[in-house]
Structures are given as C-alpha cells and as structure tokens.
C-alpha positions in Angstrom: 0.1 0.1 0.0 1.1 3.5 -0.8 2.0 5.8 2.1 -0.2 8.8 2.4 2.6 10.9 3.7 4.0 10.8 0.1 1.0 13.0 -1.0 1.5 15.6 1.9 4.0 18.2 2.9 6.5 16.8 5.4 6.6 18.3 8.9 9.6 20.7 8.4 7.7 22.3 5.4 4.4 22.4 7.3 6.3 24.2 10.2 7.9 26.5 7.5 4.5 27.4 6.0 3.0 27.9 9.6 6.0 30.4 10.4 5.7 32.3 7.0 1.9 32.5 7.5 2.4 34.1 11.0 5.0 36.5 9.6 2.7 37.5 6.8 -0.3 38.1 9.1 1.8 40.2 11.4 4.1 42.1 9.2 2.8 42.0 5.6 -1.0 42.3 5.7 -0.9 45.6 7.7 1.5 47.1 5.0 -0.7 46.2 2.0 -2.6 49.4 1.7 0.4 51.7 2.1 2.4 49.7 -0.2 -0.5 49.9 -3.0 -0.5 53.6 -2.7 3.2 54.2 -2.5 4.0 51.6 -5.4 6.5 49.8 -3.4 6.8 48.1 0.0 7.9 50.0 3.1 11.6 50.3 3.2 11.9 48.2 6.4 9.6 45.3 5.3 12.4 43.5 3.4 14.7 43.8 6.3 12.2 42.3 8.6 11.8 39.4 6.0 15.6 39.2 6.0 15.8 39.0 9.7 13.2 36.2 9.6 15.3 34.2 7.2 12.9 34.5 4.4 15.3 36.1 1.8 18.0 33.5 1.8 16.6 30.1 1.2 18.5 29.7 -2.1 21.8 31.0 -0.6 24.4 28.8 1.1 24.7 29.1 4.9 28.3 30.6 4.8 26.9 33.6 3.3 24.0 34.0 5.7 21.5 32.0 3.8 19.1 29.4 5.3 20.1 26.4 3.2 16.5 25.9 2.0 15.1 24.2 -1.0 12.6 25.1 -4.1 9.6 23.6 -2.2 10.2 25.9 0.6 10.7 29.0 -1.7 7.5 27.9 -3.5 5.5 27.9 -0.1 7.0 31.3 0.6 5.6 32.6 -2.7 2.3 31.1 -1.8 2.0 32.8 1.6 3.3 36.1 0.4 0.8 36.4 -2.5 -2.2 35.6 0.0 -1.5 39.0 1.2 -0.3 40.9 -1.7 1.0 40.1 -5.2 3.0 43.4 -5.4 4.8 42.7 -2.1 5.3 39.2 -2.9 7.0 39.9 -6.3 9.2 42.6 -4.8 10.7 40.1 -2.3 10.7 37.3 -4.7 12.4 38.9 -7.5 15.1 40.0 -5.1 15.5 36.8 -3.2 14.7 34.3 -5.6 14.9 35.5 -9.2 18.1 37.6 -8.9 20.1 36.6 -6.0 20.3 32.8 -7.2 22.3 34.0 -10.2 24.9 35.4 -7.8 24.7 32.4 -5.6 24.9 29.8 -8.2 27.2 31.5 -10.9 29.1 34.2 -8.8 32.8 34.1 -7.9 33.8 33.8 -4.3 34.6 37.5 -4.3 31.1 38.3 -5.9 29.3 36.1 -3.3 31.0 37.5 -0.4 30.3 41.1 -1.7 26.7 40.9 -2.4 25.1 37.9 -1.0 24.9 38.8 2.7 23.2 42.2 2.1 20.8 40.8 -0.1 19.9 37.7 2.4 19.6 40.3 5.3 17.3 42.7 3.1 19.8 45.6 3.5 20.1 45.5 -0.2 17.5 44.8 -2.9 18.3 43.0 -6.4 16.6 43.1 -9.8 17.3 41.1 -13.0 17.3 42.9 -16.3 16.6 40.5 -19.2 13.4 41.5 -20.9 13.7 44.2 -23.6 11.0 46.1 -25.6 11.5 43.7 -28.6 12.7 40.7 -26.6 10.4 39.3 -24.0 10.0 35.4 -24.1 12.7 35.2 -26.7 15.8 35.7 -24.5 17.9 34.8 -27.3 16.9 37.8 -29.1 18.2 40.5 -26.8 20.1 43.5 -28.3 21.6 45.2 -25.3 25.3 45.0 -26.1 28.4 44.8 -23.8 31.5 45.9 -25.8 34.9 45.2 -24.3 36.8 48.3 -23.2 40.1 49.0 -21.4 39.4 47.1 -18.0 36.0 46.0 -18.6 32.9 46.6 -20.7 30.5 49.2 -21.7 26.9 48.4 -21.9 24.3 50.0 -24.2 20.7 49.0 -24.6 17.2 49.3 -23.1 15.5 46.9 -20.7 11.7 46.9 -20.1 9.2 45.7 -17.4 12.0 45.3 -14.8 10.5 44.7 -11.3 12.4 46.6 -8.4 14.2 48.8 -11.2 13.6 51.9 -9.1 14.4 50.5 -5.7 17.2 48.0 -6.3 20.9 48.2 -5.1 22.1 45.5 -7.5 21.2 44.4 -10.9 21.8 41.2 -13.0 21.9 42.3 -16.4 22.0 40.2 -19.6 23.8 41.6 -22.6 25.1 40.5 -25.9 28.9 39.8 -25.9 28.9 37.6 -29.1 27.0 36.8 -32.3 23.3 36.7 -32.6 21.4 33.8 -30.8 21.9 32.2 -27.5 25.5 31.5 -27.7 26.5 35.2 -27.4 24.8 36.4 -24.1 26.7 37.3 -20.9 25.3 38.4 -17.6 26.8 41.3 -15.5 26.5 42.5 -12.0 25.8 46.2 -12.2 25.4 48.4 -8.9 22.8 51.1 -8.7 24.5 54.5 -9.1 26.8 53.3 -12.0 27.4 56.1 -14.6 25.3 55.5 -17.6 22.7 53.5 -15.8 19.4 55.3 -15.5 15.5 54.4 -15.3 12.3 55.5 -16.5 9.3 56.6 -14.4 7.2 53.9 -12.7 5.1 52.0 -15.1 1.5 52.2 -14.4 0.2 48.5 -14.4 -3.0 46.6 -14.1 -1.9 44.8 -11.1 1.1 44.5 -8.8 0.5 48.1 -7.8 2.8 47.5 -4.6 5.8 46.9 -6.8 8.2 49.1 -8.6 8.3 48.3 -12.4 10.4 50.5 -14.7 12.4 50.7 -17.9 16.2 50.3 -17.4 18.5 52.4 -19.7 22.1 51.5 -20.3 23.8 54.4 -22.0 27.6 53.9 -21.9 27.3 52.0 -18.6 30.9 51.1 -17.7 31.6 48.0 -15.7 35.0 46.4 -14.6 35.9 42.8 -15.7 34.9 41.5 -12.4 31.4 42.5 -13.1 31.0 39.4 -15.4 28.6 36.8 -13.6 29.5 33.3 -14.6 31.0 32.4 -17.9 31.3 34.7 -20.9 28.8 34.0 -23.6 27.0 31.4 -21.3 24.4 33.9 -19.9 21.6 32.3 -21.9 22.1 28.9 -20.3 22.4 30.5 -16.9 19.2 32.3 -17.4 17.4 29.2 -18.5 18.8 27.3 -15.4 17.4 29.9 -13.0 14.1 30.2 -14.7 13.0 26.9 -13.0 12.9 28.4 -9.5 11.4 31.7 -10.9 8.5 29.7 -12.6 7.9 27.9 -9.4 7.7 31.2 -7.5 5.2 32.5 -10.0 3.1 29.2 -9.6 3.2 29.3 -5.9 2.0 33.1 -6.2 -1.0 31.8 -8.2 -1.8 29.2 -5.7 -1.7 32.0 -3.0 -3.9 34.4 -4.9 -6.4 31.4 -5.7 -6.3 30.0 -2.1 -7.0 33.4 -0.4 -9.7 34.4 -2.9 -11.5 30.9 -2.5 -11.2 31.6 1.5 -12.7 35.1 1.1 -15.6 33.9 -1.4 -16.5 31.0 0.9 -16.6 33.3 4.0 -18.8 35.7 2.1 -21.2 33.0 1.0 -21.6 31.9 4.4 -22.5 35.4 5.8 -24.3 36.8 2.8 -28.0 36.2 3.0 -30.2 36.3 -0.4 -33.7 35.5 -0.4 -33.8 35.1 3.3 -31.1 32.3 3.4 -27.2 32.2 3.4 -25.8 32.3 -0.2 -24.0 29.2 0.5 -27.5 27.4 0.9 -27.8 27.6 -3.0 -26.7 24.4 -4.5 -25.3 26.2 -7.6 -23.1 28.2 -5.1 -21.9 25.3 -3.0 -21.0 23.3 -6.1 -19.1 26.3 -7.6 -17.0 26.5 -4.5 -16.4 22.9 -4.3 -15.3 22.6 -8.0 -12.9 25.6 -7.4 -11.3 23.7 -4.2 -10.6 20.8 -6.6 -8.9 23.0 -9.2 -6.9 24.6 -6.5 -5.7 21.4 -5.0 -4.7 20.1 -8.5 -2.6 23.2 -9.0 -1.0 22.8 -5.6 0.0 19.1 -6.1 1.3 19.7 -9.5 3.5 22.5 -8.2 4.8 20.9 -5.2 5.7 17.8 -7.2 7.6 20.1 -9.6 9.5 21.8 -6.7 10.3 18.4 -5.1 11.5 17.0 -8.5 13.6 20.3 -8.9 15.2 19.7 -5.5 15.9 16.1 -6.3 17.5 16.7 -9.7 14.8 14.5 -11.3 15.3 14.2 -15.1 11.8 15.4 -15.8 12.0 18.4 -13.5 12.0 21.1 -16.2 8.8 19.4 -17.7 7.3 19.3 -14.3 7.9 23.0 -13.7 6.5 24.0 -17.1 3.4 22.1 -16.4 3.0 23.6 -12.9 3.7 27.2 -14.2 1.2 26.8 -17.1 -1.5 25.1 -14.9 -1.3 27.1 -11.7 -1.2 30.4 -13.6 -4.6 29.8 -15.6 -6.2 28.0 -12.7 -5.5 31.1 -10.5 -7.0 33.3 -12.9 -10.0 31.2 -13.3 -10.6 30.7 -9.5 -10.0 34.4 -8.6 -12.5 35.4 -11.5 -15.0 33.0 -10.1 -14.6 34.4 -6.7 -15.3 37.9 -8.0 -18.5 36.5 -9.3 -19.3 35.2 -5.9 -19.0 38.6 -4.6 -21.0 40.2 -7.3 -20.9 44.1 -7.3 -18.7 44.2 -4.1 -16.1 42.3 -5.9 -16.0 44.9 -8.5 -14.9 47.6 -6.1 -11.3 48.7 -6.4 -10.5 48.5 -2.7 -11.8 44.9 -2.0 -9.2 42.2 -1.5 -10.6 39.9 -4.2 -10.4 42.8 -6.7 -6.8 43.1 -5.9 -6.1 39.4 -6.4 -7.9 39.6 -9.6 -5.6 42.3 -10.7 -2.5 40.7 -9.4 -3.1 37.1 -10.8 -3.4 38.2 -14.4 0.4 38.8 -15.0 1.1 35.3 -13.8 0.2 34.0 -17.3 2.8 36.3 -18.8 5.8 36.7 -16.5 8.5 34.2 -16.3 7.4 32.6 -19.7 4.0 32.9 -21.2 1.4 30.2 -21.3 2.5 29.6 -25.0 6.1 29.2 -23.8 5.3 26.5 -21.4 3.4 24.7 -23.9 6.2 24.8 -26.4 8.4 23.3 -23.8 6.0 20.6 -23.2 5.3 20.1 -27.0 9.0 19.6 -27.7 8.7 16.2 -25.9 5.9 15.1 -28.1 7.9 15.2 -31.3 10.2 12.6 -32.4 
C-alpha cells in the first residue's frame, strides 16, 4: 500500500509554512494598503523578511542563507501572495529570481560582496533581461556589452523590470557575441553606476505595490569582475534560473487562488439572499467545491515540480513548465469565479478579491508565457 505521507508536505515544510503565514499576518498584511498607494513596500519590510530568514533560502549558509529548497521557496511565494502580489513579487524577484544567479554562478568574491546584504534585506536585487523587442525570446536581446580597457561598456534598454527603481544590485543580460543564444553574458551592475538610469514607474493593471520601470544603459561602464558566470554562457544560466522563478510564480498563483477562495467562501456563508445564506444555494456550493478541486490540483502539480527540482529529477523542467502553465491559468479562473461570488462588491477597487484579480493576471505572462510553457512541453511530443 502507498504511504499517504507521500502526498502531503513533510513536517519541516508544514512548520515553515506556518511560520511564514504568521509572519505575513503580522508584518505584511498591515502594510498592503500603504504599499499599494506608494508603489513599493515600506523600506523596512524586506529587512524584516531578511531578519526572519525569508530571503536566503537559495543561498548557502556561509553567506547568511538558510540552506532551504525550492519547495520552501514555493511555499513562501504562496503565503506572501495571499496578502499581496506586489509585495510578494518585490521580495521574490530580489531573493529568488536575482540573488540565485549570484549564489549559483558568482565568484567567491562576488558572493562575499553581495549575498550577505541581499539575504539580510539591507540590499535589494533586480534582474534585467526583458527588452522592448525581446520578452519570451531571451536569445533575441540586443543590449550589447562592448569590451573596453579594464571592462565593458553596456548599451541598450530593458523593459518591465521589477524593483528597478529600488534595487541596489542588478543582474543584467547583454550580448557579448554573435546573434542567438551563444552570445549572451550576464553582468552585476550596481545602482548609481554612470550610464545606468531608469524611466518613470510604469502604471500597471496589477502588482501596484511593486516598482516596475524601464532600465536604460547608455555607455554604462563595468569592470571585468562584473561578469557573472562564464562569458557567452548567460543564456544557459538564465534558463537554469528560470526553473525556480517559474515555481515562484506558480506558488503566487496558488496563494492568490487560495486566499480568494477563502474570502469567497466566508462571504457566501455570511451573505443572505432571499432569506437564506448564499451558500445554501446548491449552485453556489457546487461552484466553491469545484474551485477547491482545481486549487488542490494546482498545489499538487506545483509541489511535485518543486520536489523534482530539488531532487534533480530528469523531468524536473517538464514538471515546472506544467506547474507554471496550470497554476497560472487556474489562479486566474478561480479568482475570476470568486469575484463573481462577491457580485458588485467584488468589482470595487479597494476589496481584496479585486486586488487578487488584478495581481493574478500577469502570472500567465511573466516568467514565460502560457505559450512558452506549452512549447517546452510540446518539444517532448515530437520524435
């Protein structure tokens, strides 16, 4: 007989989820409205996350990290998103989409210089790959790094860069070789570097609590020791790091869906229609029950993908693509249905379910669109 524990989170991960949820309830939820209005989380919130050990799960312990795994990072994304997608993505981009590049591909000197501050939340990181003409097609980037005495000159424009206006450290992809995936290198660029500037904050449909801008590189000079990883191997480094990023986004989708379903269920129990609670209607009970099935399916698919990534499973990348695709679409469908449960109240801008509706939509775009995930999976179908 199979062991039921194989289908459940183990106790350490359950304990971690509980501790994160307590942190979110105490520190993150009270900051949501302020963050939505300001377009970024309060300056001290990431430091509080760092002090709680929530920003260094992907960083070795010798640099202040917690030695966690992909499943823990996914659970963190889920719990943060239950409160706010904008706050969640600010922390996740710094801790789990940018910092892992330095932890995995950096030299000992780069790790010692940058990782402790990023883990503690004293510094914030951003990753700049996407360009106005190159989103999902990473191999198509045109930002160029030209060799000069003692280093490189970076020229180009990056678009839709989360944390751009608040980051201290940037991981920037630029072309150092011929067109295509073989000629890309990543660089570490510090805020304040001459030739590095930013556009105004972009007004977005959702993620109002995160800072998103254009990054402009106009003769930005960096030293040779700014090269991150191997020259002309940046594409492969970015693809490797995408796995954790996509799990983060799938986890965020689960968080948005779980929170919205909990809100909708509570509302249906309290709201009276025609002299009885809304949930007394069979159509409403069945709607909520069906959504719970879809949510659990997304969770199981995502948790398995994280466990496979941690284990180095040969089908880990395929599982991550499935999780990212399914969880993002499921989150959007679940949140949309929950707005319907709330009726007119769900359409009010200030209600939490409306915020989750706005924040969930980008999950089908960021980190590789639905179409990119399907293309990854389709490649396994051809002979």
